[in-house]
BALOBA-1460 file (C-alpha; in Angstrom, 3 decimals):
// residues 248
<rec num="1" residu="m" x="9.150" y="-6.271" z="-10.222"/>
<rec num="2" residu="r" x="6.961" y="-3.171" z="-9.410"/>
<rec num="3" residu="v" x="5.240" y="-2.498" z="-6.815"/>
<rec num="4" residu="l" x="2.399" y="0.732" z="-7.000"/>
<rec num="5" residu="s" x="1.123" y="2.678" z="-3.314"/>
<rec num="6" residu="y" x="-2.129" y="4.848" z="-4.233"/>
<rec num="7" residu="n" x="-4.507" y="6.650" z="-1.572"/>
<rec num="8" residu="i" x="-7.584" y="6.834" z="-4.654"/>
<rec num="9" residu="h" x="-10.052" y="9.094" z="-2.485"/>
<rec num="10" residu="r" x="-12.222" y="7.393" z="-3.791"/>
<rec num="11" residu="g" x="-12.447" y="7.456" z="-7.160"/>
<rec num="12" residu="f" x="-13.103" y="11.337" z="-6.148"/>
<rec num="13" residu="g" x="-10.576" y="13.831" z="-7.472"/>
<rec num="14" residu="l" x="-9.700" y="17.308" z="-7.318"/>
<rec num="15" residu="d" x="-12.495" y="18.720" z="-9.501"/>
<rec num="16" residu="n" x="-14.316" y="16.839" z="-6.609"/>
<rec num="17" residu="q" x="-15.874" y="14.701" z="-9.165"/>
<rec num="18" residu="y" x="-16.507" y="10.122" z="-9.428"/>
<rec num="19" residu="d" x="-14.291" y="9.367" z="-11.467"/>
<rec num="20" residu="l" x="-12.337" y="5.845" z="-10.841"/>
<rec num="21" residu="q" x="-12.053" y="5.659" z="-14.703"/>
<rec num="22" residu="r" x="-9.102" y="8.251" z="-13.778"/>
<rec num="23" residu="v" x="-7.428" y="6.093" z="-10.747"/>
<rec num="24" residu="v" x="-7.390" y="3.475" z="-13.496"/>
<rec num="25" residu="d" x="-5.406" y="4.898" z="-16.019"/>
<rec num="26" residu="v" x="-3.175" y="6.258" z="-13.654"/>
<rec num="27" residu="i" x="-2.603" y="3.084" z="-12.272"/>
<rec num="28" residu="e" x="-2.020" y="1.051" z="-16.177"/>
<rec num="29" residu="s" x="0.267" y="3.969" z="-16.945"/>
<rec num="30" residu="q" x="2.839" y="2.616" z="-14.753"/>
<rec num="31" residu="n" x="2.032" y="-1.287" z="-15.464"/>
<rec num="32" residu="p" x="2.727" y="-2.664" z="-11.622"/>
<rec num="33" residu="d" x="3.250" y="-5.561" z="-10.359"/>
<rec num="34" residu="i" x="1.554" y="-6.119" z="-7.364"/>
<rec num="35" residu="i" x="-0.992" y="-2.767" z="-6.458"/>
<rec num="36" residu="c" x="-1.699" y="-1.612" z="-2.611"/>
<rec num="37" residu="l" x="-4.398" y="0.784" z="-2.959"/>
<rec num="38" residu="q" x="-5.987" y="2.466" z="0.298"/>
<rec num="39" residu="e" x="-10.201" y="4.335" z="0.561"/>
<rec num="40" residu="v" x="-11.848" y="1.885" z="-1.949"/>
<rec num="41" residu="e" x="-15.566" y="1.761" z="-1.598"/>
<rec num="42" residu="r" x="-18.207" y="-1.017" z="-1.934"/>
<rec num="43" residu="f" x="-21.497" y="-0.369" z="-2.446"/>
<rec num="44" residu="v" x="-21.844" y="3.944" z="-1.035"/>
<rec num="45" residu="p" x="-24.189" y="6.284" z="-2.839"/>
<rec num="46" residu="h" x="-22.036" y="9.078" z="-3.153"/>
<rec num="47" residu="s" x="-19.779" y="6.516" z="-5.575"/>
<rec num="48" residu="r" x="-22.977" y="4.710" z="-7.587"/>
<rec num="49" residu="n" x="-22.691" y="2.315" z="-5.019"/>
<rec num="50" residu="d" x="-20.322" y="0.489" z="-7.883"/>
<rec num="51" residu="d" x="-18.041" y="-2.351" z="-6.495"/>
<rec num="52" residu="q" x="-15.120" y="-0.663" z="-6.348"/>
<rec num="53" residu="p" x="-13.488" y="-3.713" z="-5.547"/>
<rec num="54" residu="k" x="-14.346" y="-5.784" z="-7.966"/>
<rec num="55" residu="i" x="-14.355" y="-2.610" z="-11.010"/>
<rec num="56" residu="l" x="-10.978" y="-2.273" z="-11.061"/>
<rec num="57" residu="a" x="-9.371" y="-5.595" z="-10.423"/>
<rec num="58" residu="e" x="-11.943" y="-6.324" z="-14.039"/>
<rec num="59" residu="q" x="-10.496" y="-3.291" z="-15.027"/>
<rec num="60" residu="i" x="-6.788" y="-2.977" z="-14.590"/>
<rec num="61" residu="n" x="-7.100" y="-7.851" z="-15.268"/>
<rec num="62" residu="s" x="-5.225" y="-8.097" z="-11.644"/>
<rec num="63" residu="h" x="-4.162" y="-12.239" z="-11.051"/>
<rec num="64" residu="d" x="-5.305" y="-12.635" z="-7.976"/>
<rec num="65" residu="s" x="-7.082" y="-9.612" z="-5.464"/>
<rec num="66" residu="r" x="-8.366" y="-8.908" z="-1.684"/>
<rec num="67" residu="f" x="-10.702" y="-6.192" z="0.313"/>
<rec num="68" residu="q" x="-10.051" y="-5.141" z="3.728"/>
<rec num="69" residu="a" x="-13.230" y="-3.428" z="4.595"/>
<rec num="70" residu="n" x="-12.682" y="-1.015" z="7.210"/>
<rec num="71" residu="v" x="-15.030" y="1.652" z="7.723"/>
<rec num="72" residu="f" x="-18.748" y="0.382" z="7.539"/>
<rec num="73" residu="l" x="-21.533" y="2.946" z="6.780"/>
<rec num="74" residu="k" x="-25.098" y="2.969" z="6.861"/>
<rec num="75" residu="k" x="-24.663" y="2.200" z="4.015"/>
<rec num="76" residu="g" x="-21.438" y="0.639" z="2.147"/>
<rec num="77" residu="t" x="-17.471" y="-0.073" z="3.599"/>
<rec num="78" residu="w" x="-14.377" y="1.561" z="2.181"/>
<rec num="79" residu="g" x="-11.384" y="0.277" z="2.968"/>
<rec num="80" residu="n" x="-7.413" y="-1.622" z="1.511"/>
<rec num="81" residu="q" x="-6.770" y="-3.163" z="-1.534"/>
<rec num="82" residu="i" x="-4.055" y="-5.504" z="-2.896"/>
<rec num="83" residu="l" x="-4.076" y="-6.414" z="-6.518"/>
<rec num="84" residu="t" x="-1.293" y="-8.738" z="-8.741"/>
<rec num="85" residu="r" x="-0.925" y="-10.539" z="-11.582"/>
<rec num="86" residu="w" x="0.584" y="-13.393" z="-9.096"/>
<rec num="87" residu="d" x="-1.180" y="-15.950" z="-6.976"/>
<rec num="88" residu="i" x="-1.972" y="-15.049" z="-3.288"/>
<rec num="89" residu="e" x="-0.713" y="-17.608" z="-1.368"/>
<rec num="90" residu="a" x="-1.689" y="-16.843" z="1.814"/>
<rec num="91" residu="y" x="-4.098" y="-13.747" z="3.202"/>
<rec num="92" residu="f" x="-4.339" y="-11.868" z="6.283"/>
<rec num="93" residu="d" x="-5.822" y="-9.340" z="8.118"/>
<rec num="94" residu="i" x="-4.166" y="-7.306" z="10.723"/>
<rec num="95" residu="d" x="-6.685" y="-5.052" z="13.572"/>
<rec num="96" residu="l" x="-4.983" y="-1.759" z="13.737"/>
<rec num="97" residu="r" x="-7.533" y="0.234" z="15.694"/>
<rec num="98" residu="y" x="-6.048" y="2.086" z="19.161"/>
<rec num="99" residu="p" x="-7.611" y="1.359" z="21.404"/>
<rec num="100" residu="k" x="-9.176" y="5.228" z="22.445"/>
<rec num="101" residu="k" x="-9.779" y="5.689" z="18.373"/>
<rec num="102" residu="r" x="-13.786" y="4.297" z="16.962"/>
<rec num="103" residu="k" x="-12.831" y="4.557" z="13.578"/>
<rec num="104" residu="q" x="-11.087" y="0.906" z="12.053"/>
<rec num="105" residu="r" x="-7.691" y="0.726" z="10.877"/>
<rec num="106" residu="s" x="-6.570" y="-2.710" z="9.553"/>
<rec num="107" residu="a" x="-3.589" y="-3.837" z="7.650"/>
<rec num="108" residu="q" x="-3.059" y="-6.045" z="4.803"/>
<rec num="109" residu="v" x="-0.939" y="-8.821" z="3.981"/>
<rec num="110" residu="a" x="-0.277" y="-10.871" z="1.420"/>
<rec num="111" residu="r" x="1.577" y="-13.343" z="0.830"/>
<rec num="112" residu="i" x="2.548" y="-13.278" z="-2.744"/>
<rec num="113" residu="q" x="4.519" y="-16.066" z="-5.099"/>
<rec num="114" residu="t" x="6.397" y="-13.730" z="-7.549"/>
<rec num="115" residu="p" x="8.935" y="-14.853" z="-9.946"/>
<rec num="116" residu="e" x="11.888" y="-13.715" z="-7.711"/>
<rec num="117" residu="g" x="9.925" y="-16.170" z="-5.040"/>
<rec num="118" residu="l" x="7.805" y="-15.648" z="-1.846"/>
<rec num="119" residu="l" x="7.561" y="-12.318" z="-1.268"/>
<rec num="120" residu="q" x="5.212" y="-10.561" z="1.716"/>
<rec num="121" residu="m" x="3.125" y="-7.320" z="0.787"/>
<rec num="122" residu="v" x="2.108" y="-5.183" z="3.668"/>
<rec num="123" residu="n" x="-0.419" y="-2.935" z="2.794"/>
<rec num="124" residu="v" x="-1.069" y="-0.465" z="5.223"/>
<rec num="125" residu="h" x="-3.455" y="3.523" z="6.022"/>
<rec num="126" residu="l" x="-2.580" y="4.473" z="9.723"/>
<rec num="127" residu="g" x="-4.344" y="6.310" z="11.234"/>
<rec num="128" residu="l" x="-4.279" y="10.305" z="11.484"/>
<rec num="129" residu="n" x="-2.611" y="11.000" z="15.500"/>
<rec num="130" residu="e" x="0.494" y="9.769" z="16.379"/>
<rec num="131" residu="r" x="0.463" y="8.183" z="19.300"/>
<rec num="132" residu="e" x="-1.879" y="5.794" z="17.610"/>
<rec num="133" residu="r" x="0.442" y="5.647" z="14.052"/>
<rec num="134" residu="h" x="3.448" y="5.456" z="16.482"/>
<rec num="135" residu="w" x="1.366" y="1.510" z="18.308"/>
<rec num="136" residu="q" x="0.044" y="0.816" z="15.017"/>
<rec num="137" residu="a" x="2.875" y="0.474" z="14.037"/>
<rec num="138" residu="r" x="4.357" y="-1.876" z="16.497"/>
<rec num="139" residu="t" x="1.162" y="-4.054" z="16.979"/>
<rec num="140" residu="l" x="1.487" y="-4.512" z="13.051"/>
<rec num="141" residu="l" x="4.920" y="-5.283" z="12.771"/>
<rec num="142" residu="s" x="5.521" y="-7.623" z="16.605"/>
<rec num="143" residu="h" x="2.317" y="-9.388" z="14.991"/>
<rec num="144" residu="d" x="2.494" y="-13.531" z="14.428"/>
<rec num="145" residu="h" x="1.171" y="-13.210" z="11.173"/>
<rec num="146" residu="l" x="4.481" y="-10.639" z="9.407"/>
<rec num="147" residu="d" x="6.628" y="-14.439" z="9.346"/>
<rec num="148" residu="p" x="9.832" y="-12.625" z="10.631"/>
<rec num="149" residu="v" x="12.073" y="-14.839" z="7.525"/>
<rec num="150" residu="l" x="10.617" y="-13.750" z="4.808"/>
<rec num="151" residu="p" x="11.906" y="-10.582" z="2.539"/>
<rec num="152" residu="t" x="8.955" y="-7.980" z="2.876"/>
<rec num="153" residu="l" x="7.939" y="-5.053" z="1.698"/>
<rec num="154" residu="i" x="5.683" y="-2.880" z="3.756"/>
<rec num="155" residu="v" x="3.939" y="0.531" z="2.398"/>
<rec num="156" residu="g" x="0.398" y="1.984" z="2.150"/>
<rec num="157" residu="d" x="-0.279" y="6.324" z="3.191"/>
<rec num="158" residu="f" x="1.279" y="6.383" z="6.271"/>
<rec num="159" residu="n" x="0.163" y="9.758" z="7.385"/>
<rec num="160" residu="d" x="3.717" y="9.978" z="9.573"/>
<rec num="161" residu="w" x="3.950" y="13.821" z="8.717"/>
<rec num="162" residu="r" x="6.602" y="14.791" z="10.778"/>
<rec num="163" residu="n" x="8.782" y="12.133" z="9.705"/>
<rec num="164" residu="t" x="8.776" y="10.027" z="12.431"/>
<rec num="165" residu="l" x="8.422" y="7.136" z="11.989"/>
<rec num="166" residu="p" x="11.429" y="5.563" z="10.696"/>
<rec num="167" residu="k" x="13.674" y="6.355" z="13.339"/>
<rec num="168" residu="a" x="11.022" y="4.460" z="15.752"/>
<rec num="169" residu="s" x="9.448" y="1.610" z="15.630"/>
<rec num="170" residu="f" x="10.540" y="0.324" z="11.946"/>
<rec num="171" residu="a" x="14.109" y="0.799" z="12.921"/>
<rec num="172" residu="e" x="13.660" y="-1.245" z="15.739"/>
<rec num="173" residu="f" x="12.641" y="-3.561" z="13.389"/>
<rec num="174" residu="d" x="15.076" y="-3.620" z="10.992"/>
<rec num="175" residu="f" x="13.326" y="-2.327" z="8.700"/>
<rec num="176" residu="v" x="14.919" y="0.296" z="6.111"/>
<rec num="177" residu="f" x="13.303" y="3.129" z="4.624"/>
<rec num="178" residu="h" x="13.436" y="3.728" z="0.696"/>
<rec num="179" residu="t" x="10.919" y="6.940" z="0.467"/>
<rec num="180" residu="h" x="12.831" y="9.407" z="1.527"/>
<rec num="181" residu="p" x="14.626" y="12.277" z="1.975"/>
<rec num="182" residu="i" x="11.069" y="14.184" z="1.872"/>
<rec num="183" residu="s" x="12.133" y="16.379" z="-0.472"/>
<rec num="184" residu="r" x="12.190" y="14.328" z="-3.265"/>
<rec num="185" residu="f" x="8.266" y="11.869" z="-2.418"/>
<rec num="186" residu="r" x="5.376" y="14.646" z="-1.791"/>
<rec num="187" residu="s" x="2.868" y="13.069" z="-2.543"/>
<rec num="188" residu="f" x="-0.345" y="15.918" z="-0.513"/>
<rec num="189" residu="p" x="-2.660" y="16.259" z="-1.280"/>
<rec num="190" residu="a" x="-1.324" y="15.910" z="-5.112"/>
<rec num="191" residu="w" x="-1.797" y="18.693" z="-7.142"/>
<rec num="192" residu="l" x="0.432" y="21.186" z="-4.419"/>
<rec num="193" residu="p" x="2.596" y="17.841" z="-2.662"/>
<rec num="194" residu="m" x="3.520" y="18.792" z="0.791"/>
<rec num="195" residu="g" x="3.810" y="16.079" z="2.407"/>
<rec num="196" residu="s" x="5.222" y="12.296" z="2.055"/>
<rec num="197" residu="l" x="2.673" y="10.564" z="3.277"/>
<rec num="198" residu="d" x="3.016" y="7.720" z="1.079"/>
<rec num="199" residu="r" x="6.263" y="5.402" z="2.053"/>
<rec num="200" residu="a" x="7.597" y="2.424" z="1.845"/>
<rec num="201" residu="f" x="9.858" y="0.158" z="3.982"/>
<rec num="202" residu="t" x="11.667" y="-3.295" z="3.351"/>
<rec num="203" residu="r" x="13.229" y="-6.481" z="5.526"/>
<rec num="204" residu="g" x="14.978" y="-9.398" z="4.207"/>
<rec num="205" residu="s" x="17.314" y="-9.785" z="0.976"/>
<rec num="206" residu="f" x="16.087" y="-7.296" z="-1.376"/>
<rec num="207" residu="s" x="18.113" y="-4.665" z="-4.111"/>
<rec num="208" residu="v" x="15.323" y="-1.732" z="-4.204"/>
<rec num="209" residu="l" x="15.819" y="0.650" z="-7.110"/>
<rec num="210" residu="k" x="14.937" y="4.363" z="-7.530"/>
<rec num="211" residu="p" x="11.242" y="4.985" z="-6.315"/>
<rec num="212" residu="h" x="9.603" y="7.740" z="-7.042"/>
<rec num="213" residu="v" x="6.182" y="9.739" z="-6.958"/>
<rec num="214" residu="v" x="3.877" y="9.865" z="-10.137"/>
<rec num="215" residu="r" x="3.613" y="13.986" z="-10.492"/>
<rec num="216" residu="s" x="1.929" y="13.335" z="-14.609"/>
<rec num="217" residu="k" x="-1.318" y="15.435" z="-15.150"/>
<rec num="218" residu="l" x="-3.644" y="13.490" z="-14.710"/>
<rec num="219" residu="a" x="-1.891" y="12.252" z="-11.220"/>
<rec num="220" residu="k" x="-2.509" y="15.609" z="-10.402"/>
<rec num="221" residu="a" x="-6.349" y="15.513" z="-11.034"/>
<rec num="222" residu="a" x="-6.877" y="11.808" z="-10.315"/>
<rec num="223" residu="s" x="-6.917" y="11.728" z="-6.672"/>
<rec num="224" residu="d" x="-5.822" y="13.651" z="-4.056"/>
<rec num="225" residu="h" x="-2.962" y="11.413" z="-3.212"/>
<rec num="226" residu="l" x="-0.160" y="11.075" z="-5.923"/>
<rec num="227" residu="p" x="0.958" y="7.386" z="-5.868"/>
<rec num="228" residu="l" x="4.117" y="6.102" z="-5.055"/>
<rec num="229" residu="v" x="6.187" y="3.078" z="-7.102"/>
<rec num="230" residu="v" x="8.909" y="1.338" z="-6.168"/>
<rec num="231" residu="d" x="11.493" y="-0.995" z="-8.182"/>
<rec num="232" residu="f" x="12.712" y="-3.818" z="-6.283"/>
<rec num="233" residu="h" x="14.490" y="-6.775" z="-6.717"/>
<rec num="234" residu="l" x="14.767" y="-9.647" z="-3.952"/>
<rec num="235" residu="d" x="18.309" y="-10.872" z="-3.738"/>
<rec num="236" residu="e" x="19.572" y="-14.407" z="-5.606"/>
<rec num="237" residu="h" x="20.710" y="-15.135" z="-2.253"/>
<rec num="238" residu="h" x="17.906" y="-15.253" z="-0.449"/>
<rec num="239" residu="p" x="17.012" y="-18.815" z="0.733"/>
<rec num="240" residu="l" x="13.094" y="-18.980" z="-1.029"/>
<rec num="241" residu="h" x="14.668" y="-17.618" z="-4.704"/>
<rec num="242" residu="p" x="14.126" y="-19.559" z="-6.952"/>
<rec num="243" residu="d" x="17.695" y="-18.913" z="-8.470"/>
<rec num="244" residu="s" x="19.267" y="-19.876" z="-5.200"/>
<rec num="245" residu="e" x="21.937" y="-22.102" z="-4.194"/>
<rec num="246" residu="a" x="20.858" y="-22.910" z="-0.861"/>
<rec num="247" residu="i" x="16.806" y="-24.679" z="-2.433"/>
<rec num="248" residu="p" x="17.984" y="-28.759" z="-2.711"/>
């Protein structure tokens, strides 16, 4: 199975031109089963008042999709989106607005019924301040909506320039950090990547294959981030896997 995480920069690329089709083409070139997007706009004038969540769901031909509005502008909004070729059986928004900050941040939690069993998929876009990010991580990982039993895959734009999150909150909550060393996963800015901001963590019964950052010519032009791709399987010995002997 394959998940793709991508900060699409509202559809604006290297040339500062709005072109959502480039984003769609980059995504489709990777043939992902689950897509986690950040900075998706809806009804904003500078992106032609497009309903980007609807356009993306239709163009990518996803089976199920959820949009999370985070930042409300004078006209329109922007936030995160999860798209999948399988059913979303349960969905939750987790509020991650830092008490001392005004900008809204949230996480999406989708429980997806994959061919290998139930997966808890989390899509995040964390804040720009380090103290804020650590608070957001702890709030997310300790939240009641995050099932501690389900195999969980967290991806997104973590904005973690100093790489302090993996050894702090995520390690404390038994998550495995897969996108390291950071020298192999530099994803921002797309045209000359310096920061490893787009990341993947798992907890539970996973086999994670070689993750990679998409470095195609089109990806370098379509957004200010490069997409992150993670191939994985759910462990067949997990009790929620359809081939597990633990299932009666």
